[in-house]
N, C-alpha and C positions, 0 to 999 in steps of 0.2 A: 440586501443587507452588506453594509459596507464596513471594513475596517479602517477606520481613521488613524489608528497610529499603533506603535510597540505598546502593550501593557496586557491588561486582565479582559475579562469579557465586556466590561462597560465600553473597551474602544471598537464595540460592534454597534453601528448605527442603522436602525429600523429606518429607510426611507421609501416612502410612496411615492415621491415625485420624481425619481430616476426614469432619465428618457429610454425608450426601447433602442437599441442602436441599430445601425444600419450596416448590412452586408455590405463590404467591399470586394474586390476582386477576388477571385478564388475562393470566396469566403459563405458561410449558409448562415441565417438568421435561424435559431433553435429556440423552440417554446419548450423551456425546461419543465420537466414533469418529476425529474428526481435527481439528486446529487451527494454522492455518497461524503462522510465525513472522513477525515485522515489524519494523523498526528501530525505531519507537517503542517494542517490549518492552525494546530495550537501553537506549534513549535516557531512559525513565523510571526503569528500574533506576540508571542512573547519573546521573539527574537533571541530562542536558544539555539543559534545555528554557528556561533563561534567557531572558529577553526583551531583554535590557541586554549590553553587553561587559564585563562583570566576572567573567564565568565563574561566578557562582554554583550553586550545586545548588540546581536547583528542578524539579517537575513539570511535567507539561503542564496548566495552570492557568486556561483560556482560562473554563470556566465556574466557577471558583473551586477551593478547595483541597478537591479531592474524594478526591485518593488517601489511603486510610488503610493502614496495615500491621496486620496482615497481608494482602496483596491477591492474589488468584489472577490472574495475567496470561494475555494470550491473546484475540484480537480476532477473528480468522474462524473461526468455530466451525462445524464441520459433527457432526451427529448425528440420532438417532432419539427424538421424543416418546415420553414413557413414563408420562407423567401429566399432568393439566392443573388448573388452579386455577380458579376460578369463574368463569363467565363464557364459560370457552372449551368449544367442542364436543368432547365425548368421541369425536368421529370424529377426531380429528386425531392419536389414540395409534396410533404405528407410522410415522407420517409421517417420510422423511429430509428435512432441511433444512439451508437456509446461513443463519446470523444476517447480519441487517444491523446492524453492530456499533456503530452510534451512539446515544450516550445523549442524545436532542433536547431542547432546551430548552424546546419547546414544540411547537404542533400545526401549524407551518406548513411547505409544502410546499415553498417554494423558496426558502428562505434557513435557514441553520445559523448563526447568529451567535455562539453560547456552545459550541463543540463540546466533548463528551466520548464516552467509550467504553466499552464493556465491554472488562476486562483494566485498566482505569485508575480510573474513579470507582466500578465496580462491579465483583464477580468474572467473569472471563473463561473461557476453554476451556481452560486447562493443568491438566485436572481429568479423572475420570470422570464427573462429574454437574454439569449447571447451570441454573438458572434463567432465563429470560429471556424479554421480552415476547412475546406469542402472533403478534400482528401484526408482527413484524421477524424472525420465524422462518419463513422462506420454503421451501414446500415446493417440492424441486428432484428431480422423480423420474429421469429421464435414466439409465437403466441402464446406459449405456455409461462414464460417469464414474465412476471408482471415489470413497469418501469423501475419500482424499488428494486426488486431483485437484479435487474439487468444492472442497474448501480453499484452492487455489492461485488460484481464482477470487473469493474472499473480497473484502469491501466495503472494506477497509483500505488495501489496495493500487489495486484498480480503480476504488473511487468517488474516490478522492484524483486517479488520472489523469485520470478522466471531467470531474471538477471542473475541473483544469486546461484541458482544453480548452473547455468551455464557458466558464468564466470569460473565456478570451481570445477566446472567441468563432470557434473554428477552423470554418472551412466546408470543403466540398468542394472538391479541386482545390487546395487550398493546402497548400505546402511548410513541413513543421515539424522543427525540430533538437529531438532528446531527448539530453540527457546522462544518464549513470547507467542506459544503456539496457539493462543485462543486469538489474537487479534486480527486484523484484516490480511495482513502480511503473513502469519503465522497459519491460518488457517488454509490460504492459499498455497504456501508450499507444502502442506501437507497435503493437500489435492494434485500438486504440479507432479509431486514424489511417485505418487501413482500413475500418474498420467505417462511419464516417461519411463516407470517399472524401477524405480527407486524405493526403497523401504523406510519410511518415515517414524521416529520416535518422537515424543514430544514431551516438553517440559511447560508445565503450567502451573498457575493456582490450585488449588484444592477445590473440589466439586466439579470439574470439567471432564473428567477422565470419559464419562460415559460418550457425550456429544463429540470429543476429539477423536475417539474411536471409530464413530460413525463416519467422519470425513478421511479416514485413512490411516492414522496413527496404528502402529504396531503394538506400541507400548505407552504408556503414559506416567511421566516421573513427576510427583507432586513438589514443588520446589521450595515448598515451606520445612523448616529447620533439618535441610541438608548439611552434615557437616563434612563430609567428604565424598564430593562429587562422581569422582571417578570410581569410587567403589558403590555409590549409588546406580550409576549409569549400568555398569556391571551387570548389576544384582536386576534391576529392572527390564533389562534386555536378555536375560539368559547369556550373559558372556559375548553379546555378538559384538564383532569389530565396528567402532564407528567410522565410517571412512572421510565425511565430510560435516562440519559444523553450520550451520546456518543460525547466525546469531544477531538476534536483535534487540538484547538487552545490554551489551559489553560491563562496563563496571567490574564488579569483583569476580563476576561468574566465568569471564573470559579464561584467564590463566587454568582453572582446574578444567574446564571443557578442552582445551588444548590438551592437557596432562593426559585428559581419558583417552585422548585420539592416539596417545605416545607411548601407552603402555605395554605394548607387544609388536614392537616395530618389525621383528622376524616374519611376523604372521601376515603385515600387510602386503597389499601387491599396486598399491599406487601411495603418492606420497599422502600425509595428512595435511588437509585443506580445512581454512575456515573462511565463510563469507561474510563481511558484516554490514549491516545497514539499519543501525540503532543504537542508542546508549541511553535507554531510557534507566539504565541503576548506573549510572554515570558515566561522564564524558571523558575521563583520565582514568586507564588502567596502568599497572605499572608493569612490564611486561620484563621477564628474563629471555635476555636475548640469544643466553645460550641454549635454554629450552627450544627457541625457535630454529636456531641457524642448525645447532647438532641433530635436531630431527628433521629437519629439511621442510619445515611447516611453510605453507604456501598461504599467504591472508590475502583476501580480496577485499576492497572496500565497493561497495554498491550505494549508488543513488539511483539511477534512472537507467533501464535499457533502452534498446535501441529499434528503430522502424520495422527491421525484420522481425524480433521478438514481438512486438506489437500486433503483427500480421497474423504471425502463428497465435497467438492467444486470442485473436479474432474469430480464426479459425476452428477451434476449438469450443468457443460458445456458439457458435453456431450449428457446429455439430453435437451440440447438446452434452459435452465431456466434462462442463466445469459445473459445479455446483453452487448456488445462491448460498450464502449463510447472512440470513437479515436477523439482525440484534433488534431492530425496531425503527418506528418511522415516528419524525417529529416535525412541526411544520416550521416554516422560514423565521418565521415570527418569533418562535421559540429559540433561534440558534443560542443566545446565550445561554440559556437553560440546557441546552444538549452539549454546548462545552463543556460544562460543569459535570454532566452526566458522563461524558465521553472519559475524563480524566478519573472520577470516582468506581468506573466500571466494577460490577461486583463480580458474584461468583457464577450468577446466571447471564453474564453478559459476554456473547460470543459472537463473533463476526463484523459485521458492519452498519453502522447507525445510519440510517438516510434519513436526509433533509428534502423535503417536498413543499412546494409553493401553496400557502394556504388556499389559493384560489383551488388550485389542483386536488386538496385533500378535501375540499368540498364539493367540488364537481364527480369525483370518483367513489364518495362516501369511505373515503379510506379510514382506518381506525390509527390514530396517533397513540403515543405513549404516553400516560396518563403523568 
């Protein structure tokens, strides 16, 4: 399925004549069996990455204008190696793996200043085959995980969530507030907080509390009808001090969440911190800078993480420390429909929607969403 330009789902074109790529030096050819959907797929298609307040149509351009049409989207690729390029051990043929989706600007292990990714700056996983760097296609055996479940653990959400925590220096014992907690990054954050020993509190729409508590949320706050966020947070958490906010929403919620962290500065042992990696509620927020500088609030913008963080996540997956949250499976031929479903997510939609090639659904007798 190729994206032919900015616009609605109609800009996605179903092609049966697309050639199977050949792996170059240092690459593997992967027969793709699953690829999770991410919000960035929609935002790139619609051109919603303007860094100004003018609403101009633009792509994710941190590494330059790397988006070219037609482009195969899809970042969280799972599949099996069927061929290798020069310099790659032939023993890798047959491996099942998960792609580290980043197109890194350099070899640095601890910093990613010009992020780009497969599905944007190069072809991704909404296809039957794809070529990817061998050192970023990580072997994951874990027989208890299906390919679709493994795709839900893909780096696009999990590395973003982990980077939000590491950027803010979240430590064991700290209380963390997570907005947009039922989506891919949100559900990853809840689990990652527990892995590192932090205590997550979730904000989500109604009807999702039980599922979010099962993923690790200490408390769940229904975002509907809240008039006073600091008061609602204090009441829901039993007065727990919020050490850091992981914000995936932006818009009008951001300032009240900062205010919630600043209610009792004498009782804090660390500075208030906010990591933001989304703006689903609005790209422009009026910030009272006196609130920020008088309370020494630290704000961290997060898009992608680092090679080192990706390796840590792969290690946790191999050790079965991360739980897949699979919202459903849809065939590649119905990607346009999947795009609409992804936007309209209802109260029973939690976690990741995974796209699977039609041939794989038939081969494995997988049950797709109706």
